[in-house]
MIPAMI-900153 format. One record per atom (N, C-alpha, C): atom name; y, z, x; residue number from 1. Coordinates in nm, 3 decimals. Example, Ala and Ser with C-alpha at 12.3 -4.5 7.8 and 13.67 -1.06 7.14 Angstrom:
BEGIN
<site atomo="N" v="-0.569" w="0.780" u="1.319" num="1"/>
<site atomo="CA" v="-0.450" w="0.780" u="1.230" num="1"/>
<site atomo="C" v="-0.330" w="0.780" u="1.320" num="1"/>
<site atomo="N" v="-0.225" w="0.708" u="1.285" num="2"/>
<site atomo="CA" v="-0.106" w="0.714" u="1.367" num="2"/>
<site atomo="C" v="0.003" w="0.787" u="1.290" num="2"/>
% end
This chain:
BEGIN
<site atomo="N" v="8.990" w="5.848" u="17.416" num="1"/>
<site atomo="CA" v="9.101" w="5.908" u="17.348" num="1"/>
<site atomo="C" v="9.066" w="5.922" u="17.201" num="1"/>
<site atomo="N" v="9.092" w="6.045" u="17.145" num="2"/>
<site atomo="CA" v="9.063" w="6.074" u="17.005" num="2"/>
<site atomo="C" v="9.196" w="6.089" u="16.931" num="2"/>
<site atomo="N" v="9.210" w="6.017" u="16.822" num="3"/>
<site atomo="CA" v="9.333" w="6.026" u="16.743" num="3"/>
<site atomo="C" v="9.329" w="6.152" u="16.656" num="3"/>
<site atomo="N" v="9.444" w="6.199" u="16.618" num="4"/>
<site atomo="CA" v="9.453" w="6.319" u="16.533" num="4"/>
<site atomo="C" v="9.410" w="6.293" u="16.390" num="4"/>
<site atomo="N" v="9.409" w="6.169" u="16.348" num="5"/>
<site atomo="CA" v="9.370" w="6.138" u="16.212" num="5"/>
<site atomo="C" v="9.251" w="6.044" u="16.213" num="5"/>
<site atomo="N" v="9.176" w="6.051" u="16.104" num="6"/>
<site atomo="CA" v="9.061" w="5.962" u="16.089" num="6"/>
<site atomo="C" v="9.098" w="5.846" u="16.001" num="6"/>
<site atomo="N" v="9.005" w="5.812" u="15.910" num="7"/>
<site atomo="CA" v="9.031" w="5.701" u="15.819" num="7"/>
<site atomo="C" v="9.127" w="5.739" u="15.707" num="7"/>
<site atomo="N" v="9.129" w="5.868" u="15.671" num="8"/>
<site atomo="CA" v="9.219" w="5.915" u="15.565" num="8"/>
<site atomo="C" v="9.345" w="5.972" u="15.628" num="8"/>
<site atomo="N" v="9.456" w="5.957" u="15.562" num="9"/>
<site atomo="CA" v="9.579" w="6.014" u="15.618" num="9"/>
<site atomo="C" v="9.578" w="6.167" u="15.612" num="9"/>
<site atomo="N" v="9.654" w="6.227" u="15.698" num="10"/>
<site atomo="CA" v="9.665" w="6.373" u="15.700" num="10"/>
<site atomo="C" v="9.742" w="6.418" u="15.577" num="10"/>
<site atomo="N" v="9.694" w="6.526" u="15.514" num="11"/>
<site atomo="CA" v="9.764" w="6.579" u="15.396" num="11"/>
<site atomo="C" v="9.888" w="6.655" u="15.443" num="11"/>
<site atomo="N" v="10.004" w="6.621" u="15.388" num="12"/>
<site atomo="CA" v="10.126" w="6.685" u="15.436" num="12"/>
<site atomo="C" v="10.138" w="6.833" u="15.399" num="12"/>
<site atomo="N" v="10.070" w="6.876" u="15.291" num="13"/>
<site atomo="CA" v="10.082" w="7.016" u="15.247" num="13"/>
<site atomo="C" v="9.951" w="7.090" u="15.259" num="13"/>
<site atomo="N" v="9.865" w="7.051" u="15.346" num="14"/>
<site atomo="CA" v="9.738" w="7.119" u="15.364" num="14"/>
<site atomo="C" v="9.638" w="7.083" u="15.256" num="14"/>
<site atomo="N" v="9.539" w="7.168" u="15.237" num="15"/>
<site atomo="CA" v="9.436" w="7.144" u="15.138" num="15"/>
<site atomo="C" v="9.485" w="7.187" u="15.000" num="15"/>
<site atomo="N" v="9.507" w="7.093" u="14.913" num="16"/>
<site atomo="CA" v="9.543" w="7.123" u="14.775" num="16"/>
<site atomo="C" v="9.493" w="7.009" u="14.688" num="16"/>
<site atomo="N" v="9.485" w="7.035" u="14.559" num="17"/>
<site atomo="CA" v="9.436" w="6.934" u="14.467" num="17"/>
<site atomo="C" v="9.536" w="6.817" u="14.462" num="17"/>
<site atomo="N" v="9.484" w="6.697" u="14.455" num="18"/>
<site atomo="CA" v="9.571" w="6.581" u="14.460" num="18"/>
<site atomo="C" v="9.646" w="6.555" u="14.331" num="18"/>
<site atomo="N" v="9.590" w="6.599" u="14.218" num="19"/>
<site atomo="CA" v="9.656" w="6.576" u="14.089" num="19"/>
<site atomo="C" v="9.667" w="6.708" u="14.011" num="19"/>
<site atomo="N" v="9.757" w="6.796" u="14.051" num="20"/>
<site atomo="CA" v="9.767" w="6.926" u="13.983" num="20"/>
<site atomo="C" v="9.812" w="6.915" u="13.837" num="20"/>
<site atomo="N" v="9.884" w="6.808" u="13.801" num="21"/>
<site atomo="CA" v="9.930" w="6.794" u="13.664" num="21"/>
<site atomo="C" v="9.813" w="6.770" u="13.568" num="21"/>
<site atomo="N" v="9.697" w="6.737" u="13.617" num="22"/>
<site atomo="CA" v="9.582" w="6.713" u="13.531" num="22"/>
<site atomo="C" v="9.492" w="6.836" u="13.515" num="22"/>
<site atomo="N" v="9.529" w="6.944" u="13.576" num="23"/>
<site atomo="CA" v="9.450" w="7.066" u="13.560" num="23"/>
<site atomo="C" v="9.455" w="7.113" u="13.416" num="23"/>
<site atomo="N" v="9.346" w="7.170" u="13.363" num="24"/>
<site atomo="CA" v="9.351" w="7.220" u="13.225" num="24"/>
<site atomo="C" v="9.442" w="7.343" u="13.216" num="24"/>
<site atomo="N" v="9.523" w="7.346" u="13.115" num="25"/>
<site atomo="CA" v="9.612" w="7.460" u="13.094" num="25"/>
<site atomo="C" v="9.639" w="7.473" u="12.945" num="25"/>
<site atomo="N" v="9.680" w="7.591" u="12.905" num="26"/>
<site atomo="CA" v="9.715" w="7.616" u="12.767" num="26"/>
<site atomo="C" v="9.864" w="7.594" u="12.750" num="26"/>
<site atomo="N" v="9.899" w="7.505" u="12.660" num="27"/>
<site atomo="CA" v="10.039" w="7.473" u="12.639" num="27"/>
<site atomo="C" v="10.109" w="7.591" u="12.573" num="27"/>
<site atomo="N" v="10.217" w="7.642" u="12.631" num="28"/>
<site atomo="CA" v="10.283" w="7.762" u="12.578" num="28"/>
<site atomo="C" v="10.358" w="7.739" u="12.446" num="28"/>
<site atomo="N" v="10.379" w="7.615" u="12.408" num="29"/>
<site atomo="CA" v="10.459" w="7.591" u="12.288" num="29"/>
<site atomo="C" v="10.392" w="7.644" u="12.162" num="29"/>
<site atomo="N" v="10.257" w="7.649" u="12.160" num="30"/>
<site atomo="CA" v="10.188" w="7.701" u="12.042" num="30"/>
<site atomo="C" v="10.219" w="7.848" u="12.021" num="30"/>
<site atomo="N" v="10.215" w="7.927" u="12.127" num="31"/>
<site atomo="CA" v="10.244" w="8.070" u="12.113" num="31"/>
<site atomo="C" v="10.392" w="8.091" u="12.084" num="31"/>
<site atomo="N" v="10.478" w="8.012" u="12.145" num="32"/>
<site atomo="CA" v="10.623" w="8.024" u="12.119" num="32"/>
<site atomo="C" v="10.652" w="7.989" u="11.974" num="32"/>
<site atomo="N" v="10.593" w="7.881" u="11.925" num="33"/>
<site atomo="CA" v="10.614" w="7.841" u="11.787" num="33"/>
<site atomo="C" v="10.564" w="7.948" u="11.691" num="33"/>
<site atomo="N" v="10.450" w="8.008" u="11.722" num="34"/>
<site atomo="CA" v="10.396" w="8.114" u="11.636" num="34"/>
<site atomo="C" v="10.490" w="8.234" u="11.631" num="34"/>
<site atomo="N" v="10.543" w="8.272" u="11.746" num="35"/>
<site atomo="CA" v="10.636" w="8.386" u="11.751" num="35"/>
<site atomo="C" v="10.764" w="8.353" u="11.676" num="35"/>
<site atomo="N" v="10.815" w="8.230" u="11.694" num="36"/>
<site atomo="CA" v="10.937" w="8.191" u="11.624" num="36"/>
<site atomo="C" v="10.914" w="8.188" u="11.473" num="36"/>
<site atomo="N" v="10.797" w="8.141" u="11.432" num="37"/>
<site atomo="CA" v="10.765" w="8.135" u="11.289" num="37"/>
<site atomo="C" v="10.761" w="8.274" u="11.230" num="37"/>
<site atomo="N" v="10.697" w="8.370" u="11.301" num="38"/>
<site atomo="CA" v="10.693" w="8.508" u="11.254" num="38"/>
<site atomo="C" v="10.834" w="8.566" u="11.243" num="38"/>
<site atomo="N" v="10.918" w="8.537" u="11.342" num="39"/>
<site atomo="CA" v="11.055" w="8.588" u="11.341" num="39"/>
<site atomo="C" v="11.134" w="8.528" u="11.226" num="39"/>
<site atomo="N" v="11.116" w="8.399" u="11.200" num="40"/>
<site atomo="CA" v="11.186" w="8.334" u="11.089" num="40"/>
<site atomo="C" v="11.142" w="8.392" u="10.955" num="40"/>
<site atomo="N" v="11.012" w="8.416" u="10.939" num="41"/>
<site atomo="CA" v="10.962" w="8.475" u="10.816" num="41"/>
<site atomo="C" v="11.018" w="8.615" u="10.798" num="41"/>
<site atomo="N" v="11.020" w="8.693" u="10.906" num="42"/>
<site atomo="CA" v="11.075" w="8.829" u="10.900" num="42"/>
<site atomo="C" v="11.222" w="8.826" u="10.859" num="42"/>
<site atomo="N" v="11.299" w="8.735" u="10.920" num="43"/>
<site atomo="CA" v="11.442" w="8.725" u="10.888" num="43"/>
<site atomo="C" v="11.463" w="8.682" u="10.743" num="43"/>
<site atomo="N" v="11.381" w="8.589" u="10.696" num="44"/>
<site atomo="CA" v="11.392" w="8.543" u="10.557" num="44"/>
<site atomo="C" v="11.362" w="8.656" u="10.460" num="44"/>
<site atomo="N" v="11.260" w="8.736" u="10.490" num="45"/>
<site atomo="CA" v="11.226" w="8.851" u="10.404" num="45"/>
<site atomo="C" v="11.338" w="8.953" u="10.404" num="45"/>
<site atomo="N" v="11.397" w="8.975" u="10.521" num="46"/>
<site atomo="CA" v="11.507" w="9.072" u="10.531" num="46"/>
<site atomo="C" v="11.627" w="9.025" u="10.452" num="46"/>
<site atomo="N" v="11.659" w="8.896" u="10.462" num="47"/>
<site atomo="CA" v="11.771" w="8.842" u="10.386" num="47"/>
<site atomo="C" v="11.745" w="8.849" u="10.236" num="47"/>
<site atomo="N" v="11.623" w="8.819" u="10.195" num="48"/>
<site atomo="CA" v="11.588" w="8.826" u="10.054" num="48"/>
<site atomo="C" v="11.598" w="8.969" u="10.003" num="48"/>
<site atomo="N" v="11.551" w="9.065" u="10.083" num="49"/>
<site atomo="CA" v="11.561" w="9.206" u="10.045" num="49"/>
<site atomo="C" v="11.707" w="9.247" u="10.028" num="49"/>
<site atomo="N" v="11.792" w="9.204" u="10.121" num="50"/>
<site atomo="CA" v="11.935" w="9.238" u="10.112" num="50"/>
<site atomo="C" v="11.999" w="9.177" u="9.988" num="50"/>
<site atomo="N" v="11.964" w="9.052" u="9.957" num="51"/>
<site atomo="CA" v="12.020" w="8.988" u="9.839" num="51"/>
<site atomo="C" v="11.976" w="9.059" u="9.711" num="51"/>
<site atomo="N" v="11.848" w="9.094" u="9.704" num="52"/>
<site atomo="CA" v="11.798" w="9.165" u="9.586" num="52"/>
<site atomo="C" v="11.866" w="9.301" u="9.573" num="52"/>
<site atomo="N" v="11.882" w="9.370" u="9.685" num="53"/>
<site atomo="CA" v="11.948" w="9.501" u="9.682" num="53"/>
<site atomo="C" v="12.091" w="9.488" u="9.632" num="53"/>
<site atomo="N" v="12.164" w="9.388" u="9.683" num="54"/>
<site atomo="CA" v="12.303" w="9.370" u="9.640" num="54"/>
<site atomo="C" v="12.312" w="9.331" u="9.493" num="54"/>
<site atomo="N" v="12.220" w="9.247" u="9.446" num="55"/>
<site atomo="CA" v="12.220" w="9.212" u="9.303" num="55"/>
<site atomo="C" v="12.194" w="9.333" u="9.216" num="55"/>
<site atomo="N" v="12.099" w="9.417" u="9.257" num="56"/>
<site atomo="CA" v="12.070" w="9.538" u="9.180" num="56"/>
<site atomo="C" v="12.189" w="9.633" u="9.182" num="56"/>
<site atomo="N" v="12.255" w="9.642" u="9.296" num="57"/>
<site atomo="CA" v="12.373" w="9.729" u="9.306" num="57"/>
<site atomo="C" v="12.484" w="9.678" u="9.215" num="57"/>
<site atomo="N" v="12.507" w="9.546" u="9.216" num="58"/>
<site atomo="CA" v="12.611" w="9.490" u="9.129" num="58"/>
<site atomo="C" v="12.576" w="9.509" u="8.982" num="58"/>
<site atomo="N" v="12.448" w="9.495" u="8.947" num="59"/>
<site atomo="CA" v="12.406" w="9.516" u="8.808" num="59"/>
<site atomo="C" v="12.428" w="9.661" u="8.769" num="59"/>
<site atomo="N" v="12.399" w="9.754" u="8.859" num="60"/>
<site atomo="CA" v="12.420" w="9.895" u="8.831" num="60"/>
<site atomo="C" v="12.568" w="9.925" u="8.813" num="60"/>
<site atomo="N" v="12.651" w="9.871" u="8.900" num="61"/>
<site atomo="CA" v="12.794" w="9.895" u="8.889" num="61"/>
<site atomo="C" v="12.850" w="9.835" u="8.760" num="61"/>
<site atomo="N" v="12.797" w="9.721" u="8.720" num="62"/>
<site atomo="CA" v="12.842" w="9.658" u="8.596" num="62"/>
<site atomo="C" v="12.802" w="9.742" u="8.475" num="62"/>
<site atomo="N" v="12.681" w="9.797" u="8.480" num="63"/>
<site atomo="CA" v="12.635" w="9.884" u="8.370" num="63"/>
<site atomo="C" v="12.720" w="10.010" u="8.359" num="63"/>
<site atomo="N" v="12.765" w="10.060" u="8.471" num="64"/>
<site atomo="CA" v="12.845" w="10.183" u="8.472" num="64"/>
<site atomo="C" v="12.994" w="10.154" u="8.458" num="64"/>
<site atomo="N" v="13.031" w="10.029" u="8.440" num="65"/>
<site atomo="CA" v="13.171" w="9.987" u="8.429" num="65"/>
<site atomo="C" v="13.253" w="10.029" u="8.550" num="65"/>
<site atomo="N" v="13.196" w="10.016" u="8.666" num="66"/>
<site atomo="CA" v="13.268" w="10.048" u="8.790" num="66"/>
<site atomo="C" v="13.308" w="9.916" u="8.855" num="66"/>
<site atomo="N" v="13.435" w="9.903" u="8.885" num="67"/>
<site atomo="CA" v="13.483" w="9.782" u="8.949" num="67"/>
<site atomo="C" v="13.477" w="9.799" u="9.099" num="67"/>
<site atomo="N" v="13.453" w="9.689" u="9.167" num="68"/>
<site atomo="CA" v="13.444" w="9.696" u="9.314" num="68"/>
<site atomo="C" v="13.576" w="9.736" u="9.377" num="68"/>
<site atomo="N" v="13.688" w="9.696" u="9.319" num="69"/>
<site atomo="CA" v="13.818" w="9.733" u="9.378" num="69"/>
<site atomo="C" v="13.840" w="9.884" u="9.373" num="69"/>
<site atomo="N" v="13.800" w="9.947" u="9.262" num="70"/>
<site atomo="CA" v="13.816" w="10.092" u="9.253" num="70"/>
<site atomo="C" v="13.718" w="10.162" u="9.347" num="70"/>
<site atomo="N" v="13.602" w="10.104" u="9.367" num="71"/>
<site atomo="CA" v="13.504" w="10.162" u="9.458" num="71"/>
<site atomo="C" v="13.555" w="10.153" u="9.602" num="71"/>
<site atomo="N" v="13.621" w="10.044" u="9.633" num="72"/>
<site atomo="CA" v="13.674" w="10.025" u="9.769" num="72"/>
<site atomo="C" v="13.787" w="10.123" u="9.797" num="72"/>
<site atomo="N" v="13.870" w="10.152" u="9.698" num="73"/>
<site atomo="CA" v="13.982" w="10.243" u="9.716" num="73"/>
<site atomo="C" v="13.936" w="10.387" u="9.737" num="73"/>
<site atomo="N" v="13.821" w="10.423" u="9.681" num="74"/>
<site atomo="CA" v="13.773" w="10.560" u="9.695" num="74"/>
<site atomo="C" v="13.722" w="10.588" u="9.834" num="74"/>
<site atomo="N" v="13.680" w="10.487" u="9.907" num="75"/>
<site atomo="CA" v="13.624" w="10.507" u="10.039" num="75"/>
<site atomo="C" v="13.731" w="10.527" u="10.137" num="75"/>
% end
């Protein structure tokens, strides 16, 4: 009589690597962090541009003696 198994137990999921968590892989957090950093820099530049634009607009309106309330009423 021959048994179905030998000295080693039968693998329940067929032939696969015993320790898949130790396989070499590239951690995705580096690329995610890089993309997030680029997005944050872009947003910061956009906010800075908007602030500079608004300051220049306010300086121009002040030079021309235009009040914001009168500008709002004209629109």
